[in-house]
C-alpha positions as CSV (number, residue, x, y, z in Angstrom):
1,M,0.1,0.2,-0.1
2,N,1.6,3.6,-0.7
3,T,-1.7,5.4,0.0
4,V,-4.0,5.6,2.9
5,R,-7.7,5.5,1.1
6,W,-9.9,7.5,3.5
7,G,-13.5,7.3,4.0
8,I,-15.5,10.2,5.7
9,L,-18.0,9.2,8.3
10,S,-20.8,12.2,7.7
11,T,-21.2,15.3,6.6
12,A,-20.4,17.4,9.0
13,Q,-19.0,20.7,8.1
14,H,-15.8,20.6,10.4
15,G,-14.8,17.7,8.1
16,A,-15.9,19.7,4.9
17,N,-14.3,22.8,6.0
18,V,-11.0,21.4,7.6
19,V,-10.2,17.9,7.5
20,I,-10.7,16.8,4.3
21,P,-8.9,19.7,2.5
22,A,-6.1,18.6,4.9
23,I,-6.1,14.8,3.4
24,H,-6.6,16.1,-0.1
25,D,-3.1,18.2,0.9
26,S,-1.5,15.5,2.7
27,T,1.3,13.2,1.5
28,G,0.3,9.6,1.3
29,G,-3.3,10.1,1.9
30,E,-6.7,10.6,-0.8
31,V,-10.5,10.6,0.3
32,V,-12.4,7.9,-1.7
33,A,-15.9,7.9,0.4
34,A,-18.3,9.9,2.3
35,A,-21.0,8.7,3.9
36,S,-24.7,10.6,5.8
37,R,-27.6,8.7,6.8
38,D,-29.3,10.3,3.8
39,E,-28.0,9.0,0.5
40,T,-29.2,12.3,-0.9
41,K,-26.9,14.3,1.2
42,A,-24.3,12.3,0.8
43,H,-24.2,12.2,-3.0
44,Q,-24.3,16.2,-2.7
45,F,-22.0,16.2,-0.3
46,A,-19.2,13.8,-1.8
47,D,-20.1,16.0,-4.9
48,S,-19.5,19.1,-3.6
49,L,-15.9,18.0,-2.6
50,G,-14.4,16.0,-5.2
51,I,-15.2,12.8,-3.4
52,P,-15.7,10.0,-6.5
53,T,-18.1,7.7,-3.5
54,S,-20.6,8.2,-1.4
55,Y,-22.8,6.1,0.4
56,G,-26.6,6.8,2.3
57,S,-25.6,4.4,5.2
58,Y,-22.6,4.1,7.7
59,E,-22.6,0.5,7.3
60,A,-22.3,0.5,3.8
61,L,-19.0,2.8,4.1
62,L,-17.4,0.5,6.5
63,A,-18.0,-2.4,4.6
64,D,-16.3,-0.9,1.4
65,P,-12.9,-2.5,0.8
66,N,-11.8,0.4,-0.8
67,V,-11.4,2.4,2.3
68,D,-8.4,2.2,4.6
69,A,-9.0,4.6,6.9
70,I,-12.1,6.8,8.6
71,Y,-12.0,10.0,9.9
72,N,-15.0,10.5,12.4
73,P,-16.6,13.5,13.0
74,L,-20.0,12.4,14.6
75,P,-21.6,13.9,17.8
76,N,-19.5,13.1,20.8
77,H,-22.0,10.3,22.0
78,L,-21.8,8.2,18.9
79,H,-17.9,8.1,18.8
80,K,-17.2,5.2,20.6
81,E,-20.2,3.1,18.7
82,W,-19.0,4.0,15.5
83,T,-15.2,3.8,15.9
84,I,-15.6,0.5,17.4
85,K,-17.7,-0.6,14.5
86,A,-15.0,0.5,12.2
87,A,-12.3,-1.3,13.9
88,Q,-14.6,-4.6,13.6
89,A,-14.7,-3.9,9.9
90,G,-11.0,-3.6,9.5
91,K,-10.8,0.0,9.3
92,H,-7.8,2.1,11.1
93,V,-9.9,5.3,12.6
94,L,-9.1,9.1,13.0
95,C,-11.6,10.4,15.9
96,E,-12.6,13.8,16.7
97,K,-12.0,14.9,20.5
98,P,-13.1,14.3,22.6
99,I,-12.6,10.5,21.7
100,A,-15.1,9.5,24.2
101,L,-18.0,10.2,26.9
102,D,-15.4,9.0,29.8
103,A,-12.3,7.1,30.0
104,A,-13.8,3.6,30.5
105,E,-15.1,4.2,27.0
106,A,-12.0,5.5,25.7
107,E,-10.2,2.3,26.9
108,E,-12.7,-0.1,25.2
109,M,-11.9,1.6,22.3
110,V,-8.2,1.7,22.4
111,A,-8.5,-2.3,23.2
112,A,-10.7,-2.9,20.1
113,F,-7.9,-1.7,18.3
114,R,-4.8,-2.7,19.5
115,D,-6.6,-6.2,19.6
116,A,-6.9,-5.7,15.5
117,G,-3.5,-4.7,14.7
118,L,-5.2,-1.1,13.5
119,K,-4.5,2.5,14.5
120,L,-6.4,4.7,16.5
121,A,-5.8,8.7,17.2
122,E,-7.7,11.7,18.6
123,T,-7.7,14.6,16.6
124,F,-5.6,17.2,18.8
125,Q,-3.8,18.4,15.6
126,W,-2.2,21.2,17.4
127,R,0.4,18.8,18.9
128,H,1.9,18.7,15.3
129,H,2.4,22.1,15.1
130,P,6.1,23.8,15.9
131,Q,4.5,25.9,17.6
132,G,3.4,23.8,20.7
133,Q,6.8,21.7,20.0
134,R,8.9,24.5,20.7
135,V,6.8,25.6,23.9
136,R,7.6,22.1,25.3
137,E,11.1,22.6,24.1
138,L,12.0,25.8,26.0
139,V,10.2,24.5,29.0
140,Q,12.3,21.5,29.2
141,E,15.8,23.7,28.4
142,R,14.6,25.8,31.4
143,S,14.7,29.1,29.2
144,I,11.7,30.5,32.0
145,G,13.3,28.5,35.1
146,D,11.8,26.5,36.9
147,L,7.8,25.9,35.2
148,K,5.4,26.4,37.9
149,L,2.0,27.3,36.4
150,I,0.4,27.3,33.4
151,N,-2.6,29.6,32.6
152,A,-4.4,28.3,29.5
153,S,-8.3,29.3,28.3
154,F,-10.3,28.3,25.4
155,T,-13.7,30.4,25.2
156,F,-16.3,31.9,22.7
157,V,-20.1,32.8,22.9
158,L,-22.3,30.1,21.4
159,D,-25.5,32.2,20.8
160,R,-27.0,29.1,18.5
161,P,-29.5,27.5,20.8
162,D,-30.1,24.5,18.4
163,D,-26.5,23.4,18.6
164,I,-25.9,20.3,19.8
165,R,-23.2,21.4,21.9
166,W,-26.3,22.5,24.1
167,K,-27.6,18.5,24.2
168,P,-26.6,16.8,27.4
169,E,-27.7,13.8,25.8
170,M,-25.4,14.4,23.0
171,G,-22.0,14.8,24.8
172,G,-22.5,18.6,24.7
173,G,-20.7,20.9,26.9
174,A,-17.7,23.3,27.3
175,L,-15.4,20.9,28.7
176,Y,-15.8,18.1,26.1
177,D,-15.9,20.6,23.2
178,I,-13.1,23.1,23.8
179,G,-11.8,22.4,27.5
180,C,-10.2,19.3,26.4
181,Y,-7.7,21.2,24.4
182,P,-6.2,23.4,27.5
183,I,-5.9,20.3,29.6
184,S,-4.3,18.1,26.5
185,V,-1.6,21.5,26.4
186,A,-0.8,21.4,30.1
187,R,-0.2,17.7,30.2
188,Y,2.1,18.2,27.0
189,I,4.0,21.1,28.3
190,T,5.0,19.2,31.4
191,G,5.0,15.9,29.8
192,Q,3.3,14.7,33.2
193,E,-0.2,13.5,34.1
194,P,-1.9,15.3,36.8
195,Q,-2.2,14.2,40.4
196,S,-5.4,16.0,41.4
197,V,-7.9,18.4,40.0
198,T,-10.1,20.9,42.0
199,A,-13.3,22.6,39.4
200,Q,-16.2,25.2,39.6
201,A,-18.4,25.4,37.1
202,H,-21.7,26.9,35.6
203,W,-24.6,24.4,34.3
204,S,-26.7,25.9,31.6
205,A,-30.7,25.5,31.6
206,S,-30.2,22.5,29.3
207,G,-28.0,20.9,31.8
208,V,-24.6,21.0,29.9
209,D,-21.6,22.9,31.5
210,D,-21.0,26.0,29.9
211,L,-18.3,27.6,32.3
212,V,-15.9,25.7,34.1
213,V,-12.6,26.8,35.8
214,M,-10.5,24.1,36.7
215,T,-7.1,23.4,38.8
216,L,-4.7,20.8,37.8
217,R,-1.8,20.0,40.6
218,F,1.2,18.1,38.8
219,P,4.0,16.6,40.1
220,G,6.4,18.9,40.8
221,D,4.0,21.1,42.3
222,V,3.3,22.7,39.1
223,L,0.0,24.1,38.4
224,A,-2.5,24.3,35.3
225,V,-5.5,27.4,35.7
226,I,-7.9,26.1,32.5
227,T,-10.7,28.3,32.0
228,C,-13.2,26.8,29.0
229,S,-16.7,28.7,28.0
230,F,-19.7,29.2,26.3
231,L,-20.5,32.5,27.8
232,L,-17.2,34.5,27.9
233,P,-15.3,36.6,24.9
234,F,-13.1,34.7,22.4
235,R,-10.1,33.6,23.7
236,R,-7.8,30.4,22.7
237,E,-4.5,30.9,24.1
238,Y,-2.0,29.6,27.1
239,E,1.2,30.8,29.1
240,A,3.7,28.8,30.9
241,L,5.3,30.8,33.7
242,G,8.2,30.1,35.6
243,T,11.1,31.6,37.9
244,D,12.9,33.4,35.4
245,G,9.8,34.3,33.1
246,S,7.0,32.9,30.9
247,L,6.0,31.5,27.3
248,A,2.7,32.8,25.3
249,V,0.8,31.6,22.9
250,L,-2.0,33.3,21.4
251,H,-3.1,31.1,18.7
252,A,-3.0,28.3,20.3
253,Y,-5.1,25.3,19.7
254,N,-5.8,25.2,15.7
255,P,-2.9,27.1,14.2
256,M,-2.9,26.9,10.2
257,A,-0.6,27.9,7.4
258,D,-2.3,31.5,7.2
259,R,-0.1,32.7,9.5
260,P,3.6,31.9,11.1
261,G,3.7,30.0,14.5
262,E,4.6,32.7,17.0
263,V,5.8,31.9,20.7
264,L,6.4,35.1,22.8
265,R,8.6,35.1,25.6
266,Y,8.8,37.7,28.4
267,G,11.4,38.1,31.2
268,L,10.1,38.3,34.9
269,D,8.8,42.3,34.8
270,K,6.8,41.5,32.0
271,R,9.1,43.0,29.1
272,L,8.9,41.2,25.5
273,L,12.5,39.4,25.6
274,E,11.9,37.7,22.3
275,T,9.3,36.7,19.6
276,I,10.3,33.3,18.4
277,T,8.3,33.0,14.6
278,L,8.2,29.3,13.5
279,D,7.2,28.1,9.7
280,R,3.8,28.6,8.5
281,V,2.4,25.0,9.0
282,N,-1.0,23.5,8.3
283,S,-1.6,21.5,12.2
284,Y,-4.2,19.1,10.4
285,V,-2.4,18.5,7.5
286,A,0.7,17.3,9.9
287,M,-1.8,15.5,11.7
288,V,-3.4,13.9,9.0
289,E,0.3,13.1,7.6
290,D,1.4,11.0,10.5
291,F,-1.4,8.9,10.5
292,N,-0.8,8.3,7.1
293,T,2.1,7.3,7.9
294,A,1.9,5.2,10.9
295,I,-0.4,3.2,8.9
296,L,2.0,2.6,5.9
297,E,5.0,2.0,8.2
298,D,2.6,0.2,10.6
299,R,4.0,2.5,13.7
300,D,2.0,4.1,16.3
301,P,1.0,7.5,15.4
302,L,2.9,10.3,17.1
303,F,0.2,10.4,20.0
304,P,-0.8,6.6,20.3
305,P,-4.3,6.0,21.4
306,E,-3.6,5.5,25.3
307,D,-3.0,9.5,25.3
308,A,-6.7,9.9,24.4
309,I,-7.5,7.4,27.5
310,A,-5.3,9.8,29.8
311,N,-7.2,13.0,29.0
312,M,-10.2,11.4,29.6
313,R,-9.2,10.6,33.0
314,V,-8.6,14.0,33.8
315,I,-12.1,15.3,32.4
316,D,-13.7,12.7,34.4
317,A,-12.0,13.8,37.6
318,I,-12.9,17.6,36.4
319,F,-16.8,16.6,36.2
320,R,-16.4,14.8,39.6
321,A,-14.9,17.8,41.4
322,A,-17.2,20.3,40.1
323,R,-20.4,18.0,41.0
324,E,-18.8,17.4,44.3
325,G,-17.0,20.5,44.9
326,S,-14.0,18.5,46.1
327,T,-10.5,17.7,45.3
328,V,-10.4,14.7,42.8
329,E,-7.2,12.2,43.2
330,I,-6.3,11.0,39.6
331,A,-5.1,7.4,39.9
332,G,-1.6,7.1,38.1
């Protein structure tokens, strides 16, 4: 096999706008089929994006022998079901975040792929961009001294009342949708798993969390304070603060090729010491290419699926801490 042949599970707009173009632009990948529960919708979707084959059911897509890998952008509550069905059909899967609704679901999914010898990864594309990689390197090099705090936020106003992210039965809420990003950032920068969490949440009229403020405690007394919300002005940034200065990223979670990557390094007095400019990289293309290569070379993705289990353990603990008003320990 020289090319990974992709099938798209649903006609979600995020796939149409970002991921499918990334597959088209990637080395080693091509989109060959798409599916919807509505055959007409599937045909129109595929035709508009230059996809040669369309199906009126997800089952038909999974049964296609010409499809090697599946991109799963279904609503959160359907991730486990259809990802495992894809594994049973012999397909590799790149699954949208969050990979599941809890760590137990994620463990079941990962086990299905490990048992089948197939590849599974979660779509935190920012990790494939040199911007986040450079921050981690600078922290490891102690360019800001001893890391003490990560302050991260991902917020925007979600003003569409019919949006599925307001529906608890579909895995809605700010923590699942956007809070998962800065959690993954904190774990990546520290290179460690948090030992405990505290959290406060505001719950919407529909029952989902629309504002969560959480504190993660990592080994070595490193803290991460994270805010996610559907109620607050747009923010997608993080800052790593140490005993000698800080590093800031203002365009954090979906860096694209429309601008260079940028890391700001500050001194103790908040004076800007350096603007580190990085290559223009489409992080989605980089993510897809890593997954293509993992399949073609039969290796793990750069971020293996066990990482998704670890991220879900933190999310589980945050929900529990917010509901109980307590500090929750995270088992190692």
